[in-house]
TORBA-629374 format. One line per field, with one value per residue (C-alpha): residue number from 1; residue in three letters; x, y, z. Coordinates in nm, 3 decimals. Layout:
N
n [NUM_...]
res [ALA_...]
xx [X_...]
yy [Y_...]
zz [Z_...]
//
This chain:
220
n [1_2_3_4_5_6_7_8_9_10_11_12_13_14_15_16_17_18_19_20_21_22_23_24_25_26_27_28_29_30_31_32_33_34_35_36_37_38_39_40_41_42_43_44_45_46_47_48_49_50_51_52_53_54_55_56_57_58_59_60_61_62_63_64_65_66_67_68_69_70_71_72_73_74_75_76_77_78_79_80_81_82_83_84_85_86_87_88_89_90_91_92_93_94_95_96_97_98_99_100_101_102_103_104_105_106_107_108_109_110_111_112_113_114_115_116_117_118_119_120_121_122_123_124_125_126_127_128_129_130_131_132_133_134_135_136_137_138_139_140_141_142_143_144_145_146_147_148_149_150_151_152_153_154_155_156_157_158_159_160_161_162_163_164_165_166_167_168_169_170_171_172_173_174_175_176_177_178_179_180_181_182_183_184_185_186_187_188_189_190_191_192_193_194_195_196_197_198_199_200_201_202_203_204_205_206_207_208_209_210_211_212_213_214_215_216_217_218_219_220]
res [MET_SER_ILE_ARG_ARG_ARG_PRO_ALA_SER_ARG_ARG_HIS_ARG_PRO_LEU_GLN_SER_GLY_LEU_THR_ALA_LEU_LEU_LEU_ALA_LEU_ALA_LEU_PRO_LEU_GLN_ALA_GLU_PRO_GLY_ARG_ALA_LEU_LEU_GLN_GLU_THR_ALA_ALA_THR_ALA_ASP_THR_GLY_ARG_ILE_HIS_ILE_ASP_LEU_ILE_ASN_GLY_THR_GLY_GLY_ALA_THR_ARG_THR_ALA_PRO_SER_LEU_VAL_ARG_VAL_GLY_SER_ARG_ALA_GLY_GLU_TRP_GLN_ILE_ALA_ARG_ASP_ALA_LEU_GLY_PHE_LYS_TYR_PRO_ALA_GLY_ARG_ALA_VAL_ALA_VAL_TYR_GLY_ARG_LEU_GLY_LEU_ASP_THR_GLY_ALA_GLY_ARG_SER_ASP_ALA_VAL_ALA_GLY_LEU_ALA_TRP_SER_GLY_ARG_SER_GLY_ARG_LEU_ARG_LEU_ASN_LEU_ASN_PRO_GLU_LEU_SER_LYS_ALA_GLY_ASP_THR_PRO_HIS_LEU_TYR_LEU_ASN_GLY_ALA_ALA_ARG_LEU_GLY_LEU_PRO_LEU_PRO_ALA_GLY_HIS_PRO_GLY_ARG_LEU_ALA_GLY_ILE_LEU_GLU_ALA_SER_LEU_SER_ASP_GLU_ALA_GLY_ARG_GLU_LEU_ALA_ILE_VAL_GLY_GLY_LEU_ARG_TRP_GLN_LEU_HIS_PRO_ALA_LEU_THR_LEU_ASP_ALA_VAL_ILE_LEU_THR_ALA_GLY_PRO_VAL_ASN_ALA_ILE_GLY_THR_PRO_THR_ALA_LEU_ARG_LEU_CYS_LEU_GLY_LEU]
xx [13.489_13.691_14.079_14.222_14.556_14.794_14.843_15.138_15.296_15.323_15.596_15.855_15.797_16.100_16.313_16.204_16.213_16.559_16.702_16.511_16.681_17.027_17.028_16.886_17.191_17.410_17.255_17.256_17.067_16.796_16.945_16.691_16.838_17.172_17.402_17.338_17.073_17.217_17.516_17.472_17.518_17.220_17.128_17.139_17.465_17.538_17.411_17.729_17.877_17.766_17.949_17.809_18.008_17.907_18.060_18.017_18.135_18.113_18.347_18.297_18.179_17.848_18.063_18.281_18.161_18.075_18.380_18.334_18.341_18.355_18.104_18.165_17.919_18.025_17.819_17.950_17.889_18.005_18.358_18.393_18.712_18.808_19.064_19.291_19.093_18.931_18.643_18.373_17.981_17.819_17.450_17.381_16.958_16.696_16.734_17.073_17.416_17.771_18.061_18.408_18.699_19.063_19.264_19.603_19.657_19.991_19.968_19.887_20.126_19.781_19.581_19.200_18.960_18.563_18.324_17.944_17.613_17.313_16.941_16.674_16.297_15.984_15.610_15.443_15.605_15.833_16.162_16.387_16.761_16.946_17.347_17.551_17.909_18.237_18.501_18.875_19.103_19.458_19.459_19.111_18.781_18.413_18.095_17.847_17.473_17.282_16.953_16.765_16.396_16.290_15.954_15.863_15.757_15.537_15.676_15.468_15.310_15.571_15.869_16.065_16.218_16.121_16.162_16.211_16.300_16.578_16.649_16.938_17.050_17.377_17.474_17.839_18.079_18.348_18.354_18.218_18.031_17.793_17.468_17.473_17.152_17.148_16.847_16.814_16.671_16.687_16.628_16.637_16.632_16.630_16.692_17.073_17.118_17.063_17.134_17.135_17.144_17.234_17.071_17.081_17.335_17.353_17.566_17.948_17.860_17.591_17.493_17.191_17.256_17.140_17.329_17.620_17.683_17.602_17.636_17.591_17.554_17.544_17.486_17.659]
yy [21.926_21.658_21.698_21.566_21.395_21.404_21.071_20.877_20.818_21.188_21.157_20.970_21.140_21.370_21.120_20.884_21.159_21.258_20.904_20.839_21.168_21.078_20.760_20.904_21.146_20.874_20.705_20.375_20.114_19.879_19.536_19.281_19.056_19.046_18.741_18.591_18.499_18.567_18.399_18.140_18.182_18.227_18.184_18.578_18.734_19.099_19.208_19.313_19.614_19.654_19.633_19.506_19.553_19.297_19.378_19.127_19.215_18.936_18.649_18.282_17.977_18.155_18.329_18.044_18.057_18.417_18.635_18.988_19.024_19.263_19.126_19.241_19.154_19.027_18.882_18.539_18.575_18.736_18.778_18.742_18.911_18.889_19.001_18.657_18.514_18.525_18.367_18.303_18.266_18.103_18.172_17.775_17.859_18.056_17.972_17.783_17.926_17.721_17.910_17.835_18.040_17.983_18.197_18.182_18.250_18.370_18.412_18.063_17.911_17.735_17.776_17.766_17.658_17.662_17.536_17.496_17.542_17.736_17.720_17.973_17.960_18.120_18.074_18.411_18.571_18.297_18.234_17.913_17.865_17.537_17.554_17.264_17.376_17.200_17.394_17.298_17.543_17.381_17.008_16.898_16.956_16.951_16.932_17.200_17.106_17.472_17.577_17.912_18.025_18.408_18.548_18.909_19.094_19.432_19.736_20.001_20.267_20.536_20.352_20.311_19.993_19.623_19.368_19.011_18.743_18.520_18.148_17.924_17.558_17.431_17.065_16.955_16.658_16.902_16.782_17.001_17.183_16.918_17.141_17.537_17.754_18.139_18.381_18.748_19.019_19.195_19.544_19.668_20.016_20.079_19.806_19.877_19.895_19.634_19.586_19.244_19.182_18.861_18.811_18.440_18.195_17.820_17.511_17.572_17.933_17.991_18.370_18.596_18.960_19.268_19.203_18.924_18.996_19.272_19.241_19.536_19.517_19.816_19.779_20.030]
zz [6.212_5.989_5.961_5.644_5.667_5.385_5.251_5.365_5.049_4.986_5.249_5.075_4.742_4.763_4.852_4.593_4.316_4.461_4.423_4.102_3.938_4.074_3.903_3.562_3.594_3.637_3.307_3.493_3.304_3.350_3.521_3.516_3.796_3.948_3.898_4.254_4.486_4.793_4.759_4.522_4.143_3.928_3.560_3.495_3.310_3.244_2.886_2.641_2.722_3.091_3.382_3.724_4.030_4.278_4.629_4.944_5.281_5.507_5.697_5.795_5.593_5.490_5.210_5.107_4.756_4.701_4.644_4.525_4.159_3.863_3.583_3.253_2.978_2.629_2.311_2.465_2.806_3.141_3.237_3.646_3.761_4.141_4.338_4.279_4.033_3.668_3.526_3.248_3.241_2.958_2.911_2.778_2.760_2.879_3.225_3.244_3.266_3.351_3.469_3.579_3.783_3.800_4.094_4.280_4.628_4.648_5.027_5.089_4.791_4.651_4.306_4.363_4.082_4.098_3.820_3.838_3.660_3.743_3.658_3.733_3.738_3.869_3.936_3.984_4.289_4.380_4.196_4.220_4.162_4.161_4.174_4.179_4.228_4.212_4.404_4.459_4.728_4.739_4.650_4.769_4.539_4.729_4.560_4.682_4.611_4.636_4.614_4.661_4.683_4.663_4.752_4.673_4.986_5.014_5.086_5.258_5.013_4.909_4.961_4.641_4.491_4.571_4.850_4.853_5.096_5.002_5.176_5.039_5.151_5.082_5.067_5.068_5.128_5.291_5.683_5.911_5.639_5.531_5.567_5.517_5.546_5.483_5.482_5.414_5.238_4.907_4.860_4.484_4.518_4.137_3.873_3.880_4.243_4.469_4.829_5.001_5.392_5.524_5.821_5.940_5.901_6.007_5.968_5.957_6.107_6.343_6.356_6.369_6.296_6.121_5.911_5.925_5.566_5.361_4.943_4.719_4.298_4.095_3.746_3.497]
//
């Protein structure tokens, strides 16, 4: 006598079908790639007429260059709107973008500015990103040499979306923050809905958690 087991993938079909139906009902467009790796800018920009709500919740040195942003796509590039800053990201080539943001911190009585370049490339499942950035908070500018690697990871059968592991490194001339390393996971539940979890930071802030920071990106 043999017992037939229902395939494991069928257990998740109601959940997957329900999420797909919800996203379709909201008319969410396809979003090829969010505008960041974990914390670093990539060469991707929002498409013309699209809005990406890019939110991050985290504290400490690991998030020093990653404010929450509303990214608005235009024909010329991407407008970036933060709580106290405004910027623009221009696609200078197929895999290159340049950007800048200006802000005013009224509480601290100082002005902030960021300018950077992002290059993104891929080889099979591996994606690479380079992101040199010049950041000025108050009167002192600092240079950050950022790099990231992203590798696609398998998900159990029946689970929706895609999973990837991301590792970032940042070198800086700022005292006490010369080297920072950030590691985490990206779950892209739908091409327009991405959840990042930072689970490791080392350098100015050493922490291991589940997670130490969360980032959500929603494409509209």
